[in-house]
GUFILUM-136668 format. One record per residue (C-alpha): residue number from 1; residue in one letter; x, y, z. Coordinates in steps of 0.1 Angstrom, whole numbers, plus 2048, in hexadecimal, padded with zeros to 3 digits. Last residue first. Layout:
<sites>
SITE    nr   rest   east   north    up
SITE   NUM      A      X       Y     Z
...
</sites>
This chain:
<sites>
SITE    nr   rest   east   north    up
SITE   596      E    81B     839   916
SITE   595      D    80C     81C   902
SITE   594      E    82A     822   8E4
SITE   593      D    848     81C   904
SITE   592      S    85B     7FF   8FA
SITE   591      F    84A     7FB   8D2
SITE   590      T    860     800   8BD
SITE   589      D    886     807   8D1
SITE   588      V    87F     7E8   8E9
SITE   587      L    874     7D6   8CA
SITE   586      V    894     7E2   8B9
SITE   585      D    8AF     7D5   8D3
SITE   584      R    89B     7B9   8E1
SITE   583      Y    8A1     7A9   8B5
SITE   582      F    8C1     7B7   8B2
SITE   581      N    8D0     79F   8D1
SITE   580      F    8B3     782   8C2
SITE   579      V    8C6     78A   899
SITE   578      S    8EC     78F   8AE
SITE   577      S    8E2     76B   8C4
SITE   576      Q    8D6     757   8A6
SITE   575      S    8F8     75A   88E
SITE   574      L    8FC     76C   874
SITE   573      I    91E     765   862
SITE   572      G    931     77C   847
SITE   571      K    932     782   820
SITE   570      Y    93E     76A   813
SITE   569      I    934     768   7ED
SITE   568      R    91F     74D   7E2
SITE   567      N    912     764   7C0
SITE   566      N    8F1     76C   7CB
SITE   565      D    902     77B   7F0
SITE   564      V    912     768   810
SITE   563      V    90A     761   82F
SITE   562      P    90E     744   844
SITE   561      L    8FB     733   85F
SITE   560      N    905     731   882
SITE   559      W    8E9     729   89B
SITE   558      A    8E0     708   887
SITE   557      K    8BB     6F7   88F
SITE   556      T    8BC     6F2   86B
SITE   555      D    88F     6FB   868
SITE   554      E    894     71A   885
SITE   553      F    8AF     722   877
SITE   552      T    8A3     728   856
SITE   551      N    87A     732   863
SITE   550      M    88F     750   873
SITE   549      V    8A2     75F   851
SITE   548      K    881     756   841
SITE   547      E    876     770   85C
SITE   546      M    88E     784   857
SITE   545      P    88F     78F   830
SITE   544      T    8AD     77F   818
SITE   543      D    8BB     799   80A
SITE   542      M    8E3     790   80F
SITE   541      K    8DD     76B   80E
SITE   540      I    8DD     756   828
SITE   539      E    8EA     72E   821
SITE   538      A    8DE     713   832
SITE   537      T    8EE     6F2   848
SITE   536      A    915     6FC   83B
SITE   535      G    923     6E1   82B
SITE   534      V    940     6D8   83B
SITE   533      M    965     6D7   83F
SITE   532      F    976     6BB   843
SITE   531      K    98E     6B4   827
SITE   530      K    98B     6D4   81A
SITE   529      V    99D     6E6   835
SITE   528      K    9BF     6CF   831
SITE   527      F    9C7     6AE   843
SITE   526      S    9F0     6A3   840
SITE   525      D    A01     6BF   84E
SITE   524      Y    9F2     6C7   86E
SITE   523      L    9ED     69C   878
SITE   522      E    A0A     694   88A
SITE   521      P    A06     6B3   89D
SITE   520      R    9E5     6A2   8AD
SITE   519      F    9D3     6BD   8C2
SITE   518      M    9BA     6C5   8A4
SITE   517      I    9B1     6A2   8A1
SITE   516      N    993     69E   8BA
SITE   515      R    98A     6C5   8B5
SITE   514      I    986     6BB   890
SITE   513      D    95D     6BC   88E
SITE   512      N    956     6D0   8B2
SITE   511      L    968     6F2   8A2
SITE   510      L    954     6ED   883
SITE   509      V    963     6F6   85F
SITE   508      I    94C     705   847
SITE   507      G    943     6FF   826
SITE   506      Q    950     70C   7FD
SITE   505      L    944     734   809
SITE   504      V    952     748   7DF
SITE   503      G    969     761   7EC
SITE   502      E    97A     763   7CC
SITE   501      D    99A     748   7D8
SITE   500      N    982     72D   7EA
SITE   499      V    973     733   80C
SITE   498      A    970     71D   82A
SITE   497      P    956     730   845
SITE   496      F    960     724   86B
SITE   495      I    952     724   887
SITE   494      N    958     71D   8AB
SITE   493      R    960     741   8B5
SITE   492      N    97E     74C   8CC
SITE   491      S    995     752   8B7
SITE   490      N    9B9     757   8B0
SITE   489      S    9BF     730   8BB
SITE   488      I    9AB     72B   8A2
SITE   487      V    9B9     739   886
SITE   486      K    9DD     723   891
SITE   485      V    9C8     704   891
SITE   484      M    9C3     709   86D
SITE   483      E    9E4     70F   863
SITE   482      G    9EC     6ED   879
SITE   481      L    9CC     6DE   861
SITE   480      T    9D8     6E8   83F
SITE   479      M    9C6     700   830
SITE   478      E    9BB     6F9   805
SITE   477      P    99E     6FF   810
SITE   476      H    9A1     71F   817
SITE   475      V    99B     732   83E
SITE   474      V    984     74C   84A
SITE   473      P    98A     763   86A
SITE   472      I    965     76E   87B
SITE   471      D    969     794   879
SITE   470      T    94D     79B   863
SITE   469      E    928     790   876
SITE   468      L    90A     799   866
SITE   467      M    8F2     7AB   87A
SITE   466      D    8E5     7CE   865
SITE   465      E    8F5     7B8   843
SITE   464      V    8D4     7A3   84C
SITE   463      K    8B9     7BE   853
SITE   462      L    8A1     7BC   86D
SITE   461      F    885     7D8   86D
SITE   460      T    871     7BF   85D
SITE   459      L    879     7A7   878
SITE   458      V    867     7C5   894
SITE   457      A    846     7C1   884
SITE   456      K    843     799   87F
SITE   455      D    845     798   8A4
SITE   454      K    834     7B3   8A8
SITE   453      H    813     7A5   896
SITE   452      H    803     7C8   882
SITE   451      T    81B     7BB   862
SITE   450      I    836     7CF   855
SITE   449      L    83D     7C5   82E
SITE   448      E    860     7C5   823
SITE   447      G    863     79F   81F
SITE   446      S    865     7A4   7F7
SITE   445      K    847     794   7EB
SITE   444      A    834     7A8   80D
SITE   443      L    83C     7C4   800
SITE   442      R    82F     7C3   7E1
SITE   441      M    80C     7B2   7EB
SITE   440      A    809     7D0   802
SITE   439      Y    7FA     7E9   7EF
SITE   438      I    7DF     7D2   7E4
SITE   437      N    7D5     7BF   805
SITE   436      H    7E8     79E   812
SITE   435      K    7DE     77C   818
SITE   434      E    7CC     774   7F5
SITE   433      F    7B1     754   7F5
SITE   432      I    7AB     757   814
SITE   431      I    7A9     771   81C
SITE   430      I    793     77D   801
SITE   429      T    777     771   80B
SITE   428      A    775     77A   836
SITE   427      Y    781     79A   82A
SITE   426      S    75D     79D   813
SITE   425      C    74A     78F   827
SITE   424      L    758     7A5   842
SITE   423      S    74E     7C8   82F
SITE   422      V    728     7B6   826
SITE   421      I    723     7B3   848
SITE   420      M    730     7D2   856
SITE   419      L    721     7E4   836
SITE   418      P    701     7D3   83C
SITE   417      L    701     7DD   863
SITE   416      F    70C     809   85D
SITE   415      L    6EE     80B   845
SITE   414      E    6DF     827   858
SITE   413      Y    702     83E   855
SITE   412      G    6F6     83D   834
SITE   411      G    70F     860   834
SITE   410      T    718     857   810
SITE   409      L    73B     85E   819
SITE   408      E    73B     858   836
SITE   407      A    724     839   83A
SITE   406      I    740     82C   81C
SITE   405      L    75C     833   82F
SITE   404      F    756     824   84E
SITE   403      T    74B     805   83C
SITE   402      G    76D     803   828
SITE   401      T    782     810   844
SITE   400      L    777     7F5   859
SITE   399      P    77A     7D4   842
SITE   398      A    79A     7DC   836
SITE   397      H    7AD     7C4   826
SITE   396      M    7B0     7DE   80C
SITE   395      V    7A4     7CC   7EF
SITE   394      G    787     7B9   803
SITE   393      A    77C     7DA   816
SITE   392      M    77B     7F1   7F9
SITE   391      V    76B     7D3   7E5
SITE   390      G    74F     7D2   807
SITE   389      A    74A     7F5   808
SITE   388      M    745     802   7EB
SITE   387      G    729     7DE   7E3
SITE   386      M    717     7F1   802
SITE   385      L    712     80F   7F2
SITE   384      A    70A     7FD   7D2
SITE   383      F    6EF     7E3   7E5
SITE   382      N    6DF     807   7FB
SITE   381      E    6DA     819   7D3
SITE   380      Q    6CC     7F9   7C6
SITE   379      P    6B0     7EE   7E6
SITE   378      L    6AB     7D3   7E0
SITE   377      Y    68E     7C0   7D8
SITE   376      T    681     7A0   7ED
SITE   375      G    682     780   7D9
SITE   374      I    697     778   7BA
SITE   373      G    67E     789   79E
SITE   372      M    696     789   785
SITE   371      E    69A     7AF   783
SITE   370      N    6A2     7B3   7A6
SITE   369      L    6BB     79E   7A4
SITE   368      T    6C5     7A9   78A
SITE   367      Y    6C5     7D0   798
SITE   366      S    6D8     7C2   7BF
SITE   365      F    6F1     7B3   7B3
SITE   364      I    6F9     7C7   795
SITE   363      F    6F9     7E4   7AD
SITE   362      G    70F     7DA   7C8
SITE   361      V    729     7D4   7A9
SITE   360      I    726     7F1   799
SITE   359      C    72C     807   7BB
SITE   358      G    748     7EE   7C8
SITE   357      M    759     7F1   7A6
SITE   356      F    759     819   7AA
SITE   355      L    765     819   7CB
SITE   354      T    77E     801   7CB
SITE   353      P    78C     81B   7A5
SITE   352      A    784     835   7C3
SITE   351      F    7A4     82A   7D5
SITE   350      I    7B6     816   7C1
SITE   349      G    7D3     831   7B6
SITE   348      G    7E0     84C   7A2
SITE   347      T    7FD     853   787
SITE   346      G    802     851   766
SITE   345      G    81A     83E   754
SITE   344      G    813     821   73C
SITE   343      G    80B     809   75B
SITE   342      N    7F6     825   76C
SITE   341      T    7E1     82B   75B
SITE   340      A    7DA     80B   74B
SITE   339      S    7DD     7F6   769
SITE   338      T    7BD     80E   771
SITE   337      A    7AD     803   74D
SITE   336      F    7B6     7DF   74F
SITE   335      T    7A8     7DF   77A
SITE   334      K    788     7F6   769
SITE   333      F    783     7D7   748
SITE   332      F    76F     7C1   75E
SITE   331      L    755     7D1   76E
SITE   330      I    752     7EB   754
SITE   329      L    747     7CC   73E
SITE   328      G    72F     7C8   75B
SITE   327      L    723     7E9   75C
SITE   326      F    713     7E0   738
SITE   325      I    70D     7C3   737
SITE   324      V    6F5     7CB   754
SITE   323      I    6EA     7EB   747
SITE   322      G    6E1     7DB   727
SITE   321      W    6CA     7C0   73E
SITE   320      R    6AD     7DD   735
SITE   319      N    6AE     7D8   711
SITE   318      E    6A4     7F9   70A
SITE   317      T    6C7     807   6F9
SITE   316      N    6C6     82F   6F7
SITE   315      Y    6EB     82C   6F7
SITE   314      F    700     80B   701
SITE   313      F    718     817   6EA
SITE   312      S    723     830   6FE
SITE   311      E    723     859   704
SITE   310      N    703     852   71E
SITE   309      L    702     831   728
SITE   308      L    709     83B   748
SITE   307      E    6E7     84C   74D
SITE   306      N    6D3     834   74E
SITE   305      F    6DE     831   770
SITE   304      K    6C8     84F   77A
SITE   303      N    6AD     837   776
SITE   302      G    69C     83D   79A
SITE   301      G    6B6     844   7B6
SITE   300      A    6D5     855   7BB
SITE   299      L    6EE     83D   7C2
SITE   298      L    6FB     82D   7A1
SITE   297      A    6FA     84F   792
SITE   296      E    70F     85D   7B1
SITE   295      I    728     842   7A5
SITE   294      S    72C     846   785
SITE   293      N    735     86E   78A
SITE   292      Y    750     85D   7A6
SITE   291      G    763     84B   78A
SITE   290      E    785     859   78E
SITE   289      G    78A     860   76B
SITE   288      F    77D     853   74D
SITE   287      L    771     830   756
SITE   286      P    74A     83B   74D
SITE   285      P    750     83D   729
SITE   284      F    754     81B   720
SITE   283      L    758     813   6F9
SITE   282      F    773     833   6FB
SITE   281      I    77F     831   720
SITE   280      L    78E     809   71B
SITE   279      V    79A     815   6EF
SITE   278      S    7AB     834   705
SITE   277      L    7BD     81B   726
SITE   276      T    7C8     803   710
SITE   275      I    7DE     817   6F6
SITE   274      G    7E6     828   70F
SITE   273      G    7F5     80B   728
SITE   272      L    806     7FB   707
SITE   271      A    817     81A   6F8
SITE   270      F    823     823   71B
SITE   269      R    82A     807   72B
SITE   268      G    840     803   708
SITE   267      W    851     827   707
SITE   266      P    85E     81E   72E
SITE   265      K    86B     7F7   723
SITE   264      L    851     7D5   728
SITE   263      K    854     7C4   745
SITE   262      S    846     7D4   765
SITE   261      Y    82E     7D7   74B
SITE   260      L    820     7B5   751
SITE   259      D    826     7B4   772
SITE   258      E    812     7CC   779
SITE   257      N    7F7     7BE   763
SITE   256      W    7F4     79E   779
SITE   255      S    7F3     7B3   79F
SITE   254      M    7DB     7C6   790
SITE   253      T    7C5     7A5   785
SITE   252      R    7C7     794   7A4
SITE   251      T    7C1     7B0   7BA
SITE   250      V    7A2     7BC   7AB
SITE   249      Y    794     797   7A1
SITE   248      L    79E     78E   7CD
SITE   247      S    786     7AC   7D4
SITE   246      L    76E     79F   7B8
SITE   245      F    76A     782   7CA
SITE   244      G    76A     794   7E9
SITE   243      C    74F     7AA   7D7
SITE   242      I    73C     787   7D3
SITE   241      I    73E     77F   7F6
SITE   240      G    734     7A0   805
SITE   239      L    717     79C   7ED
SITE   238      A    70C     77A   7FC
SITE   237      I    70A     783   820
SITE   236      V    6F6     7A5   817
SITE   235      H    6DC     791   801
SITE   234      P    6DF     77A   821
SITE   233      I    6D8     795   833
SITE   232      R    6B4     7A7   822
SITE   231      N    69F     798   839
SITE   230      L    6AB     7AC   858
SITE   229      T    69D     7CF   845
SITE   228      F    6B6     7ED   838
SITE   227      I    69E     808   836
SITE   226      E    697     80E   814
SITE   225      M    69C     832   7FD
SITE   224      Q    6BB     838   812
SITE   223      T    6C3     85C   804
SITE   222      Y    6EA     85E   7F0
SITE   221      A    6F8     87D   7E9
SITE   220      F    720     873   7E1
SITE   219      M    739     889   7F7
SITE   218      A    72A     890   815
SITE   217      D    71A     8B5   81A
SITE   216      T    732     8C9   832
SITE   215      G    73E     8E3   81D
SITE   214      T    758     8E3   805
SITE   213      L    773     8F7   80F
SITE   212      I    76A     8F9   834
SITE   211      Y    75B     8D6   836
SITE   210      S    783     8CD   825
SITE   209      I    78F     8DB   842
SITE   208      T    77B     8CB   85C
SITE   207      T    786     8AD   84A
SITE   206      A    7AA     8B3   84F
SITE   205      T    7AA     8C0   876
SITE   204      V    793     89B   880
SITE   203      A    7AE     88B   870
SITE   202      T    7CD     89E   879
SITE   201      V    7BC     899   89E
SITE   200      L    7B2     878   8A0
SITE   199      L    7D9     86C   895
SITE   198      P    7E7     87F   8B0
SITE   197      L    7CD     874   8C5
SITE   196      I    7D1     84C   8BD
SITE   195      S    7F6     845   8B7
SITE   194      S    802     848   8DE
SITE   193      L    7E3     838   8EA
SITE   192      T    7EE     81E   8D7
SITE   191      L    7D7     80C   8B3
SITE   190      D    7F5     7FA   8A8
SITE   189      L    80B     7ED   887
SITE   188      L    805     80A   870
SITE   187      L    7F9     80F   84A
SITE   186      V    7D9     7F7   843
SITE   185      E    7C4     7F8   85C
SITE   184      I    7D0     80C   878
SITE   183      V    7DA     82C   853
SITE   182      F    7BA     825   849
SITE   181      L    7A0     824   869
SITE   180      I    7AF     847   873
SITE   179      G    79E     851   84A
SITE   178      A    782     839   851
SITE   177      I    77A     84F   873
SITE   176      P    783     86F   868
SITE   175      A    771     86F   847
SITE   174      K    76A     890   82E
SITE   173      F    777     878   80E
SITE   172      I    796     892   803
SITE   171      G    79D     8A1   82A
SITE   170      A    79C     87D   83C
SITE   169      I    7AD     868   827
SITE   168      A    7CA     888   829
SITE   167      G    7C5     88C   845
SITE   166      A    7C7     868   850
SITE   165      A    7EC     865   83A
SITE   164      G    7F5     87F   849
SITE   163      C    7F1     86A   869
SITE   162      G    806     850   860
SITE   161      V    826     862   857
SITE   160      L    826     878   875
SITE   159      L    824     857   886
SITE   158      M    842     852   87E
SITE   157      L    84D     873   880
SITE   156      N    846     872   8A4
SITE   155      R    85C     84B   8A7
SITE   154      Q    878     860   89C
SITE   153      D    879     87F   8AD
SITE   152      L    86D     89B   8A8
SITE   151      K    881     8BA   894
SITE   150      F    867     8D0   891
SITE   149      F    86F     8D7   868
SITE   148      R    877     8A9   86D
SITE   147      G    850     8A9   875
SITE   146      V    83E     8BE   85C
SITE   145      N    853     8AB   843
SITE   144      S    847     887   84B
SITE   143      G    827     895   850
SITE   142      I    822     8AA   82B
SITE   141      A    834     889   821
SITE   140      S    815     873   82B
SITE   139      G    7FC     88A   823
SITE   138      T    80B     88E   7FE
SITE   137      L    80C     85F   7FD
SITE   136      V    7EB     861   80A
SITE   135      I    7E5     87B   7ED
SITE   134      P    7F3     864   7D5
SITE   133      A    7DC     848   7E1
SITE   132      E    7BD     858   7E0
SITE   131      A    7BE     86C   7BB
SITE   130      G    7AE     84C   7AD
SITE   129      V    7B0     839   78A
SITE   128      S    7A5     837   76A
SITE   127      G    7B8     853   75D
SITE   126      G    7A1     86B   74A
SITE   125      F    7B9     88D   745
SITE   124      G    7AF     898   763
SITE   123      I    7B9     873   773
SITE   122      T    7DE     876   765
SITE   121      I    7E5     89E   76B
SITE   120      S    7D3     8A1   787
SITE   119      S    7EB     87E   794
SITE   118      A    80D     890   785
SITE   117      I    804     8B0   799
SITE   116      L    7F8     8A7   7B8
SITE   115      S    812     889   7BB
SITE   114      T    82D     8A5   7B9
SITE   113      Y    821     8B5   7D8
SITE   112      M    82D     8AF   7F7
SITE   111      N    83C     890   7E7
SITE   110      H    85D     8A9   7DF
SITE   109      P    862     8A9   805
SITE   108      K    86B     886   805
SITE   107      I    863     86B   81F
SITE   106      R    877     86F   83A
SITE   105      S    868     852   854
SITE   104      K    87C     83B   84B
SITE   103      R    872     81F   865
SITE   102      Q    87C     802   849
SITE   101      S    856     7F7   851
SITE   100      I    848     816   852
SITE    99      A    859     822   82C
SITE    98      Y    84E     806   81A
SITE    97      L    82A     809   82B
SITE    96      I    827     82D   81B
SITE    95      K    83B     81C   7FA
SITE    94      T    81A     80D   7F7
SITE    93      V    7FE     820   7FE
SITE    92      G    813     83B   7E1
SITE    91      H    814     822   7C9
SITE    90      S    827     838   7AE
SITE    89      I    839     854   7B6
SITE    88      D    860     846   7A6
SITE    87      D    878     862   79F
SITE    86      K    883     879   785
SITE    85      L    86D     891   78C
SITE    84      L    872     8AB   770
SITE    83      Y    87A     88B   74F
SITE    82      K    869     86D   764
SITE    81      V    852     878   778
SITE    80      F    842     898   75F
SITE    79      L    845     885   73F
SITE    78      G    830     864   751
SITE    77      A    811     87D   75C
SITE    76      L    811     88F   734
SITE    75      L    815     86F   728
SITE    74      I    7FE     863   73B
SITE    73      G    7E1     882   735
SITE    72      I    7EB     87E   712
SITE    71      I    7E1     862   712
SITE    70      P    7C2     861   71F
SITE    69      Y    7B7     87E   70C
SITE    68      V    7BA     86E   6E9
SITE    67      L    7A1     852   6EA
SITE    66      Y    78E     865   700
SITE    65      L    78C     883   6E6
SITE    64      Y    779     86A   6CE
SITE    63      N    757     871   6E0
SITE    62      A    73C     856   6D4
SITE    61      G    714     865   6D2
SITE    60      T    6FA     86D   6EC
SITE    59      Q    70A     884   708
SITE    58      S    71F     893   6ED
SITE    57      F    740     8A2   700
SITE    56      N    744     8C6   707
SITE    55      N    74F     8CB   72C
SITE    54      T    766     8AA   724
SITE    53      L    78A     8BE   727
SITE    52      F    784     8DB   73A
SITE    51      V    76E     8C3   751
SITE    50      G    787     8AC   758
SITE    49      V    7A3     8C7   761
SITE    48      S    789     8D8   774
SITE    47      H    784     8B6   78C
SITE    46      V    7A3     8B0   794
SITE    45      A    7B2     8CB   79B
SITE    44      L    79D     8D2   7AF
SITE    43      K    79C     8B3   7C2
SITE    42      L    7C2     8B2   7C5
SITE    41      V    7C1     8D7   7D3
SITE    40      Y    7A4     8D1   7ED
SITE    39      A    7BC     8AE   7F1
SITE    38      A    7DB     8C6   7F8
SITE    37      L    7C5     8DE   80F
SITE    36      A    7B5     8C1   82A
SITE    35      T    7DF     8AD   827
SITE    34      L    7EF     8D2   830
SITE    33      I    7CE     8DB   84B
SITE    32      G    7D5     8B7   85C
SITE    31      V    7FC     8B8   85A
SITE    30      V    7FD     8DA   872
SITE    29      F    7E1     8C9   88A
SITE    28      C    7FB     8AC   88E
SITE    27      A    816     8C2   890
SITE    26      F    7FE     8D4   8B2
SITE    25      L    7F6     8B2   8B8
SITE    24      L    81D     8A8   8BB
SITE    23      F    828     8C5   8D4
SITE    22      H    81B     8B2   8F0
SITE    21      R    82A     896   8E7
SITE    20      E    84B     8A3   8DF
SITE    19      K    846     8B8   908
SITE    18      I    84B     8DA   904
SITE    17      H    85C     8F5   91B
SITE    16      A    87B     8EF   90B
SITE    15      R    87C     8DF   8ED
SITE    14      R    866     8FA   8E2
SITE    13      W    87D     910   8E9
SITE    12      N    89C     900   8D7
SITE    11      H    884     8FE   8B7
SITE    10      L    883     91F   8C0
SITE     9      K    8A3     92C   8C0
SITE     8      N    8AC     918   89C
SITE     7      Y    892     926   88D
SITE     6      I    89A     947   892
SITE     5      E    8BC     93D   88C
SITE     4      Q    8B9     92C   86E
SITE     3      F    8A2     94A   862
SITE     2      K    8BD     966   863
SITE     1      M    8C0     981   880
</sites>
């Protein structure tokens, strides 16, 4: 018996004997296993490549291979994507957001492994990015394709996309709660009874597999030096505000760099990105790779942080402010290194860079105050942790994810209160200046961003082209009133677009405007359409976001508006009635049984 026949029989048996929502949990279990395995392979590949390339590096002198490795890495990754894959796999989290905003639960099968290959090469050779965004895209692709294999319905397919992302975060960080919260805060619409259990199954499964493969130790070794005391709350709040402004700097700088690289041709992007990255890493070796070794040094306590000066021009500096200046420069240039990596052709995310920068800013903040003797002593390791939570919460607009991820990454649950304070203060600071997180900015500009607000979320599902009425008769400016009356007699509408011979919209004819002359035959030949047509109160473009369309209806008080393309070629009429009908259908289809 052929595989396809066996597959169809098993599928039919499953549908007849197992309820969809029960089988969904089994699918989530499978997704959890696969995402954890993918995360393990990615971490192993990145570590192995990095160790192989840098194992013999000098700790006291300059290593000129830092000028070569990053360029080779982004070149190989770029060639792999451009010539072998021939598809864009960058901005993994943004792609998932777009898929959700379009109700597209189908993510291409190659995304289950291609991001792993490209990011392993990029980061292993020194690309200053993180592996988490690629693994999130990989996990979501696994969820999508597992659901398609089991022929689950559209709603459950979409949920599995989120489950894959949760499993990826849980697997790579050993952080099940953070995985769930990331999906809720950054990716999905709402936390509902129908979604929490599948997310939980996937996240717990992925974390368990990760424990089996790599042990139960937290990702970063951390021992709390001093318990948190309430008199440090003002310092915690101050750090949170600083993290908020740093998050704003990161978001704006990366957006600016992305626009810069997008204007260049492929080889121009590679040249600029490769040169920028290699020079920055040569001058500041901690920028090499994800930066997790630097985080471990800052969290280790004592004077371990001085190891960060190895391989740099700051080596053996005896100035107590040398480490502050060095780390401050790294903090400033990290966003440029990350942007150069992705802009030059590499593949990676910003999870690790936000943790890296957060750890540095927390350390600098506490170290500086301690050295200046301002206030009580601040445990530098504790504040480094708080900085990690603050910058992640600010950049991603996800305070809960920032809080729980750092607690799970380090086992620093005793610092839960200050972690929450820093995350909230950082988020409250950046939200004043930047409405959307770094992932959502691109979609927000094009109006394709889904939100946690149900009304706005439904609007993102609606497209002008789907609601367009194209059966309304058009008229020409040179037509006579008599000809116009014939058109009206064969139609039941009260609005008629007027176009020229090229199809360009010239105006509209409203039935109410000519009602007083249309029954006067003596005027039929003397009046032409161009005399009584009027300009439209507004025109809708085909690619106009639906939220903007509704605002236009509200501002103009119109019930019908003409739709044109970028050359003002008439395409049809959009009415509020059509929008309301489609809105109701999508609302029912999307949210009607979400709490079942």
